[in-house]
C-alpha positions in Angstrom: 22.8 22.2 -18.7 19.9 21.6 -16.3 19.9 18.5 -14.1 17.4 15.8 -15.0 13.9 15.8 -13.5 13.7 12.5 -11.6 10.0 11.3 -11.5 10.7 7.7 -10.9 10.6 7.5 -7.1 8.3 4.5 -7.1 11.2 2.6 -8.7 13.8 3.8 -6.2 14.8 6.8 -4.2 18.2 8.4 -3.3 19.7 7.5 0.0 19.0 10.3 2.5 22.0 11.9 4.1 20.8 11.2 7.6 20.4 7.5 6.7 23.9 7.3 5.2 25.3 9.0 8.3 23.5 6.4 10.5 24.7 3.4 8.6 28.4 4.4 8.0 29.7 3.5 11.5 28.4 -0.1 11.0 30.4 -0.3 7.8 33.6 1.2 9.1 33.9 0.6 12.8 31.1 -1.5 14.2 31.4 -4.3 11.7 31.1 -7.3 13.9 28.9 -10.3 13.4 25.8 -9.7 15.6 25.7 -13.4 16.6 29.2 -13.2 18.2 29.3 -13.0 21.9 32.4 -10.8 22.2 32.3 -7.0 22.4 32.7 -6.4 18.7 29.7 -8.6 18.0 27.7 -7.2 20.9 28.2 -3.7 19.5 26.8 -4.8 16.1 23.9 -6.6 18.0 23.1 -3.3 19.7 22.8 -1.5 16.4 20.6 -4.3 15.0 18.3 -4.3 18.0 17.9 -0.5 17.9 17.0 -0.7 14.2 14.4 -3.4 14.9 12.9 -1.1 17.6 12.8 1.8 15.2 11.1 -0.1 12.4 8.6 -1.5 14.9 7.7 1.9 16.3 7.3 3.3 12.8 4.6 0.8 11.9 3.0 0.1 15.3 4.5 -3.4 15.7 6.6 -5.1 18.4 10.3 -5.4 17.8 10.2 -9.2 17.8 7.7 -9.0 14.9 10.3 -7.4 12.6 12.1 -9.8 10.3 14.8 -8.1 8.2 15.1 -9.3 4.6 17.1 -8.4 1.5 14.1 -6.3 0.2 10.5 -6.3 -0.7 10.7 -9.3 -3.1 12.1 -11.6 -0.4 9.6 -10.4 2.1 6.7 -11.0 -0.3 8.1 -14.5 -1.0 8.5 -15.3 2.7 4.9 -14.1 3.4 3.2 -16.1 0.6 5.3 -19.3 0.5 6.1 -19.2 4.2 2.4 -19.0 5.0 1.6 -21.9 2.7 4.3 -24.0 4.3 3.0 -23.2 7.7 -0.5 -24.3 6.6 0.9 -27.6 5.2 2.7 -28.3 8.5 -0.5 -27.7 10.4 -2.3 -30.2 8.1 -4.2 -27.6 6.1 -4.2 -27.0 2.3 -1.7 -24.8 0.7 -3.8 -22.2 -1.0 -2.8 -18.6 -1.9 -5.3 -16.0 -2.9 -4.0 -12.8 -4.5 -5.3 -10.2 -6.9 -4.5 -9.8 -10.6 -2.8 -6.4 -10.0 -0.2 -7.6 -7.4 3.5 -6.9 -7.8 5.3 -9.6 -9.8 7.0 -10.8 -6.6 3.6 -11.7 -5.2 2.3 -13.3 -8.4 5.5 -15.3 -8.8 5.4 -16.5 -5.1 1.8 -17.5 -5.6 2.8 -19.6 -8.7 5.5 -21.2 -6.6 2.9 -22.4 -4.1 1.3 -24.3 -7.0 4.8 -25.8 -7.9 5.0 -27.0 -4.3 1.8 -28.9 -4.7 -0.7 -26.2 -3.5 -3.3 -24.0 -5.2 -3.6 -20.4 -6.2 -6.6 -18.2 -6.9 -6.1 -14.9 -8.6 -9.0 -12.5 -7.9 -10.1 -9.9 -10.5 -10.4 -6.2 -9.9 -12.8 -3.7 -11.2 -12.0 -1.0 -13.9 -11.0 1.3 -11.0 -8.4 -1.2 -9.9 -10.0 -2.0 -6.6 -10.9 -5.5 -5.2 -14.6 -6.2 -4.7 -15.2 -7.3 -1.2 -17.9 -9.6 -2.3 -15.4 -11.4 -4.6 -13.1 -11.7 -1.6 -15.9 -13.1 0.6 -16.5 -15.9 -1.8 -12.8 -16.7 -2.1 -12.5 -16.8 1.7 -14.9 -19.7 1.8 -12.3 -21.8 0.0 -10.1 -21.8 3.1 -6.9 -20.2 1.9 -3.7 -20.4 3.7 -3.0 -16.7 3.0 -4.6 -13.7 1.3 -2.3 -11.1 -0.2 -3.6 -7.7 -1.4 -1.1 -4.9 -2.0 -1.9 -1.6 -0.1 -0.9 0.7 -2.9 -0.4 -0.5 -6.5 3.1 0.4 -7.7 2.0 1.2 -11.3 -1.2 3.2 -11.0 -1.2 4.2 -7.3 -4.7 2.7 -6.5 -5.3 2.2 -2.8 -7.0 -0.9 -1.6 -9.4 -0.9 1.4 -6.8 -2.7 3.5 -8.7 -2.3 6.8 -11.9 -3.9 5.4 -10.0 -6.7 3.6 -8.1 -7.4 6.8 -11.3 -7.5 8.9 -12.8 -10.0 6.4 -9.7 -12.2 6.6 -9.6 -12.0 10.4 -13.2 -13.0 10.7 -12.6 -16.0 8.4 -9.4 -17.0 10.4 -7.2 -16.4 7.4 -3.8 -14.7 7.5 -3.8 -11.4 5.6 -0.6 -10.1 4.0 -0.3 -6.7 2.4 2.7 -5.4 0.4 3.0 -1.9 1.9 6.1 -0.9 -0.1 4.4 2.0 -1.8 2.2 2.9 1.1 4.7 3.4 3.8 5.7 7.0 4.1 2.5 8.1 2.3 -0.1 6.8 4.8 0.2 6.2 8.5 0.6 2.5 9.4 -0.6 1.6 12.9 -0.7 -2.1 13.2 -2.0 -1.9 16.7 -5.4 -1.2 15.2 -5.1 -2.7 11.8 -6.0 -6.4 11.1 -2.9 -7.2 9.1 -1.0 -10.4 9.8 2.0 -9.9 7.5 3.3 -6.6 6.1 6.1 -6.0 3.6 8.5 -3.0 3.7 11.3 -2.0 1.4 14.2 0.4 2.3 15.1 1.8 -1.1 11.6 3.3 -1.6 12.0 5.5 1.5 15.6 6.8 1.3 17.5 3.7 2.5 19.9 1.8 0.2 18.8 -1.1 -1.9 19.2 -4.6 -0.5 17.3 -4.2 2.8 13.6 -4.7 3.6 11.4 -6.3 6.3 8.5 -8.5 6.8 6.3 -7.8 9.8 5.2 -11.1 11.2 2.5 -10.5 13.8 2.5 -14.1 15.2 5.4 -16.5 15.1 3.5 -19.5 13.6 2.2 -17.6 10.6 5.1 -18.5 8.3 7.8 -21.1 8.0 11.3 -20.3 6.7 11.9 -20.5 3.0 15.7 -20.4 3.3 17.6 -22.5 5.9 20.7 -22.0 8.0 21.4 -20.9 11.5 18.8 -19.7 14.0 19.0 -16.0 13.3 15.8 -14.0 13.4 13.9 -16.7 15.3 14.7 -19.2 12.6 12.2 -17.4 10.2 14.9 -15.8 8.1 18.3 -17.3 9.1 21.6 -15.9 7.9 24.0 -13.3 9.2 22.0 -10.0 9.3 22.8 -7.0 7.2 23.4 -4.7 10.2 24.3 -1.5 8.3 21.3 -2.1 6.1 19.0 -2.7 9.0 20.3 0.5 10.7 19.6 2.4 7.5 16.1 1.0 7.3 15.4 1.9 10.9 16.5 5.5 10.5 14.6 5.8 7.1 11.5 4.3 8.6 11.6 6.8 11.6 11.9 9.7 9.2 9.3 8.5 6.8 6.7 7.9 9.5 7.3 11.4 11.0 7.1 13.2 7.6 4.2 11.1 6.1 1.3 13.5 6.6 3.0 16.7 5.5 4.8 15.0 2.6 1.7 13.2 1.3 -0.2 16.5 1.2 2.7 18.2 -0.7 3.1 15.3 -3.2 -0.6 15.0 -3.8 -0.9 18.7 -4.7 2.0 18.5 -7.1 0.7 15.2 -8.6 -2.7 16.8 -9.3 -1.1 19.9 -10.7 0.9 17.8 -13.1 -2.1 15.8 -14.2 -4.1 19.0 -14.8 -1.3 20.7 -16.8 -0.7 17.6 -18.9 -4.4 17.3 -19.7 -4.6 20.9 -20.6 -1.8 20.4 -23.1 -3.0 17.0 -24.4 -6.7 16.9 -23.8 -7.2 13.2 -24.7 -4.7 11.9 -22.1 -6.2 9.2 -19.9 -5.3 9.0 -16.2 -5.4 5.5 -15.0 -7.2 4.7 -11.7 -8.6 8.3 -11.6 -11.9 7.1 -10.2 -10.4 5.3 -7.2 -8.5 6.5 -4.1 -4.8 6.9 -5.1 -1.5 7.3 -3.4 -0.3 10.9 -3.7 2.9 10.2 -5.4 1.9 8.2 -8.5 0.5 9.4 -11.8 -0.1 6.8 -14.5 -1.2 8.2 -17.9 -1.6 7.2 -21.5 -1.8 9.4 -24.6 -3.7 7.6 -27.4 -1.5 7.0 -30.4 1.7 6.7 -28.5 3.8 3.8 -27.2 5.6 3.9 -23.9 9.0 2.9 -25.2 9.1 5.9 -27.6 7.6 8.2 -24.9 10.3 7.2 -22.4 13.1 7.7 -24.9 11.9 11.2 -25.8 11.3 12.1 -22.2 14.8 11.0 -21.3 16.2 13.1 -24.2 14.3 16.0 -22.6 16.0 15.3 -19.3 12.9 13.7 -17.7 13.2 10.3 -15.9 10.0 8.3 -15.8 8.9 4.7 -16.3 6.3 2.6 -18.0 4.0 -0.3 -17.1 5.2 -2.4 -20.1 7.8 -5.1 -19.8 10.0 -6.5 -22.6 9.8 -10.3 -22.7 11.4 -12.5 -25.3 11.7 -9.5 -27.6 8.0 -8.6 -27.6 6.6 -5.7 -25.6 3.6 -6.7 -23.6 1.1 -4.4 -21.9 1.1 -4.0 -18.1 -0.7 -6.8 -16.4 -2.1 -4.2 -14.0 -3.7 -2.2 -16.7 -4.9 -5.3 -18.5 -6.6 -6.5 -15.3 -8.3 -3.1 -15.1 -9.7 -3.6 -18.6 -7.6 -1.0 -20.3 -7.3 -1.6 -24.0 -4.0 -3.1 -25.3 -3.1 0.0 -27.4 -3.8 2.4 -24.5 -1.9 0.2 -22.1 1.1 0.0 -24.3 1.4 3.8 -24.2 1.3 4.0 -20.4 3.8 6.3 -18.7 4.2 6.5 -14.9 5.5 9.6 -13.2 6.2 9.1 -9.5 7.1 12.0 -7.2 9.3 12.0 -4.1 11.0 14.1 -1.5 13.3 15.8 -4.1 10.4 16.8 -6.4 9.7 20.5 -6.5 7.3 22.7 -8.4 9.8 23.6 -11.1 10.0 19.9 -12.0 6.3 19.8 -12.6 6.5 22.9 -14.8 9.3 21.4 -16.9 7.5 18.1 -17.5 4.2 19.8 -18.3 5.9 22.2 -20.7 7.8 19.4 -22.6 5.0 16.8 -22.6 2.7 18.0 -25.5 5.6 18.3 -28.0 6.8 14.8 -27.0 3.4 13.3 -27.5 3.1 15.1 -30.9 6.5 13.8 -32.0 5.8 10.2 -30.9 2.4 10.3 -32.7 4.0 11.5 -35.8 6.6 8.7 -35.6 3.8 6.2 -35.1 2.2 7.4 -38.3 5.4 7.2 -40.3 6.1 3.7 -39.0 2.6 2.6 -39.6 1.7 1.9 -36.0 -1.2 4.3 -35.6 
């Protein structure tokens, strides 16, 4: 029996052997609390400091700008809510500006700013999934406490003009946050020359384990803590640090940065090959975000007359792991908020399937998916007719 084809790397990636090797000593031997002054604690602190330097170097930041978190979701919350609290403490309004296609962590954090007594503004995107800079310019006149626009959309792979957005925010004196979870390792990140105030990273998207991430905070006063405790990490994110996780993130970040250019070219070629093969077998397939710049590892498609739940089930039966943009809520399947914001029809959005490639993906995987896809679409369409959904 063939091993499954795993094309869900945007959801999570396997831990790289080099990363596991780097973190194991901090689970078995160097297990001290890095806040302790004795030798066991100092050894843990040394590992933590080295990890901070590695992450900083990988993104072009300073080590004291790296705040380790439990993952991307916490980092996003710290950026949005923390910036709003910092604005409030400075006597300014709490006002978050985000786009309609942000990760749910950003949208939920923006809603929380409202619960705290602030305001939010959700900016629309065009049919290509990109933010109009004119729309942003008008929003900046409202004096937001933070603007957050994700670098690469996790569902469709659309790339935002981060440098231009950051420049507009800088000129308006507004902190700019970008969720770079899907961008890191696919594009070079050089914060020395990029007008980004706050940047989110996640370990398990680049070969580190789940449960570790980071927020790059370019200036200490940009955010206030959203959890409270001791004074670790400059008081911005208190709590005993996850040393082994931080070490893993440091090693994974170093490798991802070094491999980004070559790996991006490889993944982009395979992604385009997969799209072409799928469209050859199912000519009416729609590729979402095709008119915009896209990250090389994400392919979001819909076959008219199908639904993603049935598609994923039959793909899984064929040994193919993928995901969808739909979410089950209170028993009702709703279309992806990203595709809805892009103006995709409800029926087409409900059939969206995302293939996301990674380091383990090889040409044979593309061939297997392309060979199986037409029959799966035909089967799901037939079931839809039988069940009266078509």
